[in-house]
Every structure is written in structure tokens, then in C-alpha cells.
ROKE-106218 format. One record per residue (C-alpha): x, y, z; residue in one letter. Coordinates in steps of 0.25 Angstrom, whole numbers, padded with zeros to 4 digits, always signed. Layout:
XYZA/...
This chain:
+0241-0215-0162X/+0238-0209-0175X/+0223-0211-0173X/+0223-0206-0159X/+0231-0194-0164X/+0221-0191-0174X/+0209-0191-0164X/+0217-0182-0155X/+0216-0172-0166X/+0201-0172-0168X/+0196-0158-0164X/+0189-0157-0150X/+0177-0149-0156X/+0174-0160-0166X/+0172-0170-0155X/+0163-0161-0147X/+0155-0157-0159X/+0153-0172-0162X/+0147-0174-0148X/+0138-0163-0149X/+0132-0168-0163X/+0130-0181-0157X/+0123-0176-0145X/+0114-0167-0153X/+0110-0179-0162X/+0107-0187-0150X/+0098-0176-0144X/+0090-0174-0158X/+0088-0189-0159X/+0083-0190-0145X/+0073-0178-0147X/+0068-0185-0160X/+0065-0197-0152X/+0058-0190-0141X/+0048-0183-0151X/+0046-0197-0158X/+0053-0195-0171X/+0057-0209-0171X/+0044-0215-0167X/+0035-0221-0178X/+0025-0211-0183X/+0010-0214-0184X/+0006-0214-0199X/-0003-0204-0204X/-0011-0216-0210X/-0012-0224-0197X/-0027-0226-0195X/-0027-0225-0180X/-0020-0212-0180X/-0031-0206-0190X/-0043-0212-0184X/-0039-0211-0169X/-0043-0220-0158X/-0057-0225-0154X/-0064-0217-0144X/-0068-0230-0136X/-0076-0228-0123X/-0071-0214-0121X/-0081-0203-0118X/-0082-0191-0128X/-0082-0177-0122X/-0083-0164-0130X/-0074-0153-0127X/-0082-0142-0121X/-0079-0127-0121X/-0083-0120-0108X/-0084-0105-0105X/-0077-0102-0091X/-0075-0089-0084X/-0061-0084-0086X/-0055-0080-0073X/-0042-0072-0068X/-0037-0074-0054X/-0032-0064-0044X/-0024-0069-0031X/-0028-0064-0017X/-0029-0067-0003X/-0041-0070+0007X/-0043-0059+0017X/-0054-0056+0027X/-0065-0046+0024X/-0065-0042+0039X/-0052-0041+0046X/-0051-0033+0058X/-0038-0028+0065X/-0042-0024+0079X/-0034-0013+0085X/-0032-0008+0099X/-0038+0006+0102X/-0030+0008+0115X/-0016+0008+0120X/-0017-0003+0131X/-0012-0016+0135X/-0018-0029+0131X/-0024-0037+0143X/-0030-0048+0135X/-0030-0054+0121X/-0040-0064+0117X/-0038-0064+0102X/-0031-0076+0096X/-0028-0078+0081X/-0038-0087+0075X/-0048-0085+0086X/-0063-0082+0081X/-0069-0070+0088X/-0083-0064+0088X/-0086-0049+0087X/-0084-0042+0100X/-0075-0053+0106X/-0063-0047+0115X/-0050-0049+0108X/-0041-0040+0117X/-0042-0033+0130X/-0034-0020+0133X/-0030-0014+0147X/-0041-0004+0150X/-0037+0001+0164X/-0036+0016+0160X/-0048+0014+0151X/-0056+0009+0163X/-0052+0022+0171X/-0055+0031+0160X/-0069+0025+0159X/-0071+0026+0175X/-0067+0041+0174X/-0077+0043+0163X/-0088+0036+0171X/-0085+0045+0183X/-0086+0057+0174X/-0099+0053+0169X/-0104+0051+0183X/-0099+0065+0187X/-0105+0072+0175X/-0118+0065+0178X/-0118+0070+0192X/-0115+0084+0188X/-0127+0084+0178X/-0136+0079+0189X/-0132+0090+0198X/-0133+0100+0187X/-0147+0096+0183X/-0151+0096+0198X/-0146+0110+0199X/-0154+0114+0186X/-0167+0108+0191X/-0165+0116+0205X/-0162+0129+0198X/-0173+0127+0188X/-0183+0126+0199X/-0178+0139+0206X/-0178+0146+0192X/-0193+0143+0190X/-0195+0150+0204X/-0187+0162+0199X/-0176+0158+0210X/-0164+0158+0201X/-0160+0166+0188X/-0160+0161+0174X/-0145+0161+0174X/-0145+0151+0185X/-0154+0142+0177X/-0145+0143+0165X/-0133+0139+0174X/-0139+0126+0179X/-0144+0123+0165X/-0130+0124+0159X/-0124+0116+0171X/-0134+0105+0167X/-0129+0105+0152X/-0115+0105+0156X/-0117+0093+0165X/-0124+0086+0154X/-0112+0089+0144X/-0102+0084+0155X/-0110+0071+0157X/-0111+0069+0142X/-0096+0071+0141X/-0093+0061+0152X/-0101+0051+0146X/-0094+0052+0133X/-0081+0050+0140X/-0086+0038+0147X/-0090+0032+0133X/-0076+0035+0128X/-0070+0028+0140X/-0079+0016+0138X/-0076+0016+0123X/-0061+0016+0125X/-0063+0005+0136X/-0069-0004+0125X/-0056-0002+0117X/-0049-0010+0128X/-0057-0023+0124X/-0054-0026+0109X/-0065-0035+0103X/-0067-0041+0089X/-0075-0033+0080X/-0079-0045+0071X/-0082-0059+0071X/-0069-0066+0066X/-0056-0072+0068X/-0043-0067+0075X/-0032-0067+0065X/-0021-0059+0072X/-0018-0055+0087X/-0007-0044+0089X/-0008-0042+0104X/-0006-0050+0116X/-0010-0048+0131X/-0001-0038+0137X/+0003-0030+0124X/+0000-0015+0123X/-0008-0011+0111X/-0009+0003+0105X/-0021+0010+0098X/-0022+0004+0084X/-0014-0008+0086X/-0021-0021+0080X/-0022-0031+0091X/-0031-0042+0084X/-0036-0045+0070X/-0049-0052+0067X/-0055-0056+0054X/-0068-0062+0049X/-0064-0076+0043X/-0078-0077+0037X/-0077-0066+0027X/-0064-0067+0018X/-0061-0060+0005X/-0051-0063-0006X/-0043-0050-0009X/-0036-0051-0022X/-0028-0042-0031X/-0034-0042-0045X/-0027-0037-0058X/-0032-0024-0064X/-0037-0032-0076X/-0045-0041-0068X/-0051-0031-0059X/-0061-0026-0069X/-0068-0040-0069X/-0071-0039-0054X/-0083-0031-0048X/-0087-0030-0033X/-0098-0040-0031X/-0093-0049-0042X/-0090-0064-0040X/-0076-0070-0041X/-0070-0084-0038X/-0060-0085-0026X/-0050-0096-0025X/-0042-0099-0012X/-0031-0108-0014X/-0033-0116-0001X/-0047-0119-0005X/-0051-0129-0016X/-0062-0121-0022X/-0066-0107-0026X/-0076-0098-0020X/-0084-0086-0025X/-0082-0072-0020X/-0087-0058-0022X/-0079-0046-0025X/-0081-0037-0013X/-0070-0026-0016X/-0062-0021-0028X/-0051-0011-0022X/-0052+0000-0033X/-0037+0002-0033X/-0026-0005-0040X/-0013-0009-0034X/-0002-0002-0041X/+0008-0012-0040X/+0000-0024-0044X/-0011-0017-0052X/-0022-0025-0045X/-0035-0023-0038X/-0038-0028-0024X/-0051-0037-0025X/-0059-0042-0013X/-0068-0054-0014X/-0077-0059-0003X/-0086-0071-0002X/-0090-0083+0007X/-0077-0088+0014X/-0075-0103+0012X/-0069-0111+0023X/-0054-0111+0024X/-0051-0097+0019X/-0043-0088+0028X/-0037-0074+0026X/-0024-0074+0018X/-0027-0086+0009X/-0023-0085-0005X/-0034-0085-0016X/-0037-0081-0030X/-0048-0073-0036X/-0054-0078-0050X/-0059-0066-0058X/-0068-0069-0070X/-0063-0061-0082X/-0071-0068-0093X/-0074-0082-0099X/-0065-0092-0106X/-0069-0105-0115X/-0062-0118-0111X/-0062-0132-0117X/-0064-0143-0107X/-0063-0158-0108X/-0063-0169-0097X/-0051-0171-0090X/-0052-0186-0092X/-0050-0184-0107X/-0036-0179-0106X/-0024-0188-0108X/-0009-0185-0106X/+0000-0191-0116X/+0014-0189-0112X/+0014-0174-0109X/+0002-0171-0118X/-0012-0170-0114X/-0022-0176-0124X/-0036-0179-0126X/-0044-0189-0136X/-0053-0182-0145X/-0065-0189-0151X/-0067-0187-0166X/-0073-0196-0177X/-0075-0207-0167X/-0061-0208-0163X/-0052-0202-0153X/-0039-0194-0156X/-0029-0189-0146X/-0026-0174-0145X/-0017-0166-0136X/-0023-0154-0128X/-0019-0143-0119X/-0026-0143-0106X/-0029-0132-0095X/-0038-0131-0083X/-0046-0142-0076X/-0061-0138-0074X/-0071-0147-0067X/-0065-0160-0072X/-0063-0155-0086X/-0050-0149-0092X/-0048-0137-0101X/-0042-0139-0115X/-0033-0127-0119X/-0030-0133-0133X/-0032-0146-0141X/-0047-0146-0141X/-0059-0138-0146X/-0073-0137-0141X/-0082-0148-0146X/-0071-0159-0148X/-0073-0172-0141X/-0063-0179-0131X/-0063-0193-0127X/-0063-0196-0112X/-0060-0211-0109X/-0069-0216-0098X/-0057-0223-0090X/-0047-0212-0093X/-0041-0204-0081X/-0037-0190-0083X/-0023-0187-0088X/-0021-0202-0092X/-0015-0207-0105X/
């Protein structure tokens, strides 16, 4: 009873402190074990550590420094060079719509036919007016020929001769005006048949048979799929590296390769919100590229020197990437920091210098231990 009574009087804070100290000591011991504090160390006088390992049948490759173009990227989208929004020039009802989205059309193909009853009547009136004016001119010329004969015989006065001459001129002017009215009527008549102005593909149809269209209303959109361009927004600091006619590299995410392009336009006005310039790049359009696709524009801004080694020379030990360097007839392991992969070689960011030699084991696989 006395011992239990004494335990009851032990302060609660002392028990908590004991647990915390024990937990802290356990964590410290665990961390020391993880970093290898309790493992046997390699002696500084160990011959194998000082001399390294034998090179064996490995192939020795020199670390090379290569000068590559330094590039910055700008994002953009694929847009057609020729995109035509065809609008109606009449207020009329659509009788027939032949355009379908995705359909290939040639220049001059009929896309939409509009109702033209009133236009036919107007053209018929103009034709009648031309025929009437022509008859009036024929009569005036006949009268002028008769009066001229009488005038030569002094049978009529000069005033009469002037009158018939003026009648001929008036009839000629009336005929010319009637022909112009007929031309206008025939031109308006052509507006009732909407045709494709280019060879291309229909990408949008906004009217159906029976709909009433108004002047200026877009009915069909056609683009040329063979001529595309990359439209990108380029930062102010990069725009000075571009010139119209210059070559750049274009990468479209859906393609597995890059293609060359030519800068066709640089809009000489910066967008206030983003401080960017709009740049348009054209070139041969590869297969599989469509309007609206996302792409990147690579802009050369200078040069950079990179160190390259074969991918097969890299080994992963734990979480560390290493290579074996050859020096004095032996190989020694060294940790490196790697970057981009380029044509079967990999960039070394740190750990090696140009001129050093790395060992590539002939039977090793990239990334092995």
C-alpha cells in the first residue's frame, strides 16, 4: 500500500517527459542507422578503395562538349492561311443547301441556292427595256437618215437636221442605260447562287433549306487545308530574335517530329495585357495537321555548350545516378546530375568535365546497377 501510494504521487508531467525523451532517442538512433553510422567504414588504407576496380572489357568513351543552339519556346495554335466566310448578299429563302461539313469543294462549286423569282422578273423587265430602247434607236436613226437626204436637197431646214441628230443621241443614251440595268439585274441574279471562291474543305454550315437569310449573314465557311500556319504569341524579349523570312522550328504535340517553318508575318503591335507580339509561321503542311491544334514555336536565341555521354554509361545506385570514369587504368564510380536526352546520348549537368573518360560496359543496359 505504501509503494502504490508513492507511485500515485509521481507528477504526471514527469511521466510525459520520460516518454518524449525515449521517443526522441529512438528517432535519433533510427536516423543514424539509416545514414550508415553503424556500418563498418572503408579504411583509408584499403588498397581496393584507393586503386579502384579494373576496367575489364568495358569500352572507354570520352566526355565531349557540343555547341548547340539555345532556344526559347512560344505556344500557339494551327490556323488556316485561307479561311473564307461566305455570306449572302440577298434577303431571300434558301431553296437548296449542298454544303456539308468536311466536304471537299472546288472553286466555283455551288454551295447554296436562294429563291430568285423576283430577280428573274427584274431581269425580264431589264431585257424588255433594252429591246424597247433598241427599237427607239433604230427608228431615230432611220428618221435621221431620211432627213439628211432631204437636207442635202435643201428640202428641210438645219433646225430639223439638229432635231433628228439629238433624237439619235438620246436613243443611244437610253439604250446604254437599259443595258446597264440589264447587267445589274444579271449580276444580282448571280447572287442567288452561292459558290465556293476557293478549293478547300467546308468546315461550317449555318443555314438549312427553307431558312431565310439576310444580307451579310455567313452561310458557309470554307478553308484551304493544304496551307496552314502557326500563330503564336511571342514575348517582347524574344520578338527581336525573329525576322520576316527567317527559319524557325515548329512542333505540334500530336506529331512525333518537328518541322521547319518560315516567319511570314510579325504583327507590329504588342498586346497590352500579355506584352506579347503575334507571329505567324508558314511552311509545308505535314499530314495529320488540322486547324485548332496546339503547337510550340522554337525561337533560336543563341548557343549553349553541353556535355554528352552515352546513355549506356549511366548506372542508378539507389536514388543516385552514377558513371564509372577511367583514370590510370582503373575505373572509379562518380555521382552525376543528368539533363536532356539527345540522339542516344544524355546531357551531364554536373559531375564531369570535358575530356574525362567514362566506361561503357558492353553488356550493360541503360539505367542498370
